[in-house]
C-alpha positions as CSV (number, residue, x, y, z in Angstrom):
1,M,114.7,96.2,110.6
2,H,112.6,97.0,113.5
3,V,111.3,100.2,112.1
4,V,110.1,98.5,109.2
5,S,108.4,95.6,110.9
6,G,106.9,98.3,113.1
7,L,105.6,100.3,110.3
8,L,104.0,97.2,108.7
9,F,102.4,96.2,112.0
10,V,100.6,99.9,111.9
11,L,100.0,99.6,108.3
12,G,98.4,96.2,108.8
13,G,96.4,97.3,111.9
14,A,95.1,100.5,110.3
15,W,94.0,98.7,107.2
16,T,92.4,96.0,109.4
17,V,90.4,98.9,111.1
18,L,89.7,100.4,108.0
19,A,88.2,97.2,106.8
20,A,86.1,96.9,110.0
21,I,84.6,100.5,109.6
22,G,83.9,99.2,105.9
23,V,81.6,96.4,107.2
24,L,79.8,98.4,109.5
25,K,79.2,101.3,107.2
26,F,78.5,99.8,103.8
27,D,75.0,99.2,103.0
28,D,74.3,96.2,100.9
29,V,75.8,92.8,101.9
30,F,78.1,92.3,98.5
31,S,80.0,95.4,99.6
32,R,80.4,94.6,103.0
33,M,81.5,91.2,101.9
34,H,84.0,93.1,99.9
35,A,85.3,95.0,102.7
36,G,85.3,92.0,105.0
37,T,87.5,89.8,102.8
38,K,89.8,92.0,100.7
39,A,90.9,94.6,103.2
40,T,91.1,92.0,106.2
41,T,93.2,90.1,104.0
42,L,95.9,92.7,102.8
43,G,95.7,94.0,106.5
44,L,96.7,90.6,108.0
45,V,99.4,89.8,105.2
46,L,101.0,93.1,106.5
47,I,100.6,92.3,109.8
48,L,102.4,88.7,109.0
49,A,104.9,90.2,107.2
50,G,105.9,92.4,109.8
51,A,105.8,89.4,112.2
52,A,108.1,87.5,109.7
53,L,110.8,90.1,109.7
54,R,110.9,90.1,113.5
55,L,111.2,86.5,113.9
56,D,113.7,83.7,112.5
57,A,113.3,81.8,109.2
58,D,111.7,78.7,110.6
59,A,108.8,81.0,112.0
60,G,108.7,83.3,108.8
61,A,108.1,80.1,106.6
62,K,105.4,79.2,108.8
63,L,104.0,82.7,108.6
64,V,104.4,82.8,104.6
65,L,102.3,79.4,104.7
66,V,99.5,81.1,106.9
67,G,99.3,84.0,104.4
68,L,98.9,82.0,101.6
69,L,96.3,79.7,103.5
70,V,94.2,83.0,103.9
71,F,94.6,84.0,100.5
72,L,93.4,81.0,99.3
73,T,90.6,80.5,101.5
74,A,89.2,84.1,102.1
75,P,88.1,84.6,98.4
76,V,86.4,81.1,98.3
77,G,84.5,82.0,101.7
78,A,83.3,85.4,100.1
79,H,82.2,83.5,96.9
80,L,80.2,81.0,98.7
81,V,78.6,83.6,101.1
82,G,77.9,85.8,98.1
83,R,76.4,82.8,96.0
84,A,74.2,81.9,99.0
85,V,73.0,85.7,99.4
86,H,72.4,85.8,95.5
87,H,70.3,82.6,95.5
88,S,68.2,83.2,98.8
89,P,64.9,85.0,97.9
90,G,64.7,88.8,98.8
91,S,67.6,89.2,100.8
92,A,69.9,90.8,98.4
93,S,68.5,94.4,97.1
94,V,71.2,94.8,94.5
95,R,70.6,95.0,90.8
96,I,73.4,92.5,89.3
97,D,72.9,93.3,85.9
98,T,70.3,92.7,83.0
99,V,71.8,89.2,82.8
100,D,71.8,87.0,85.7
101,E,74.9,84.9,85.1
102,L,74.3,82.8,88.5
103,G,70.5,82.1,87.8
104,S,69.1,78.9,86.9
105,G,69.4,79.7,83.1
106,D,65.8,80.2,82.8
107,T,65.9,83.6,81.2
């Protein structure tokens, strides 16, 4: 069991480091936001799973709760940041599409 939890720790840490590299290397804010939320969430869940395997059932249940809360709050935060960037003038140089679904509806 210690081998599996150690492997989960290493995978989670590596995934989180890759997410940090993605945040530094990506050009636009939407790609950075994607790397900053999805990849770090998966890295954290892998680390929490490794920790839950090493701890007792009570602590494991708390870690499951932490993982669920991260899964609920990270997408909401990313959505709010993306929406704020989209509505601020001149800060996002990404062409969304021909239809602006987040616009005010004046088109």
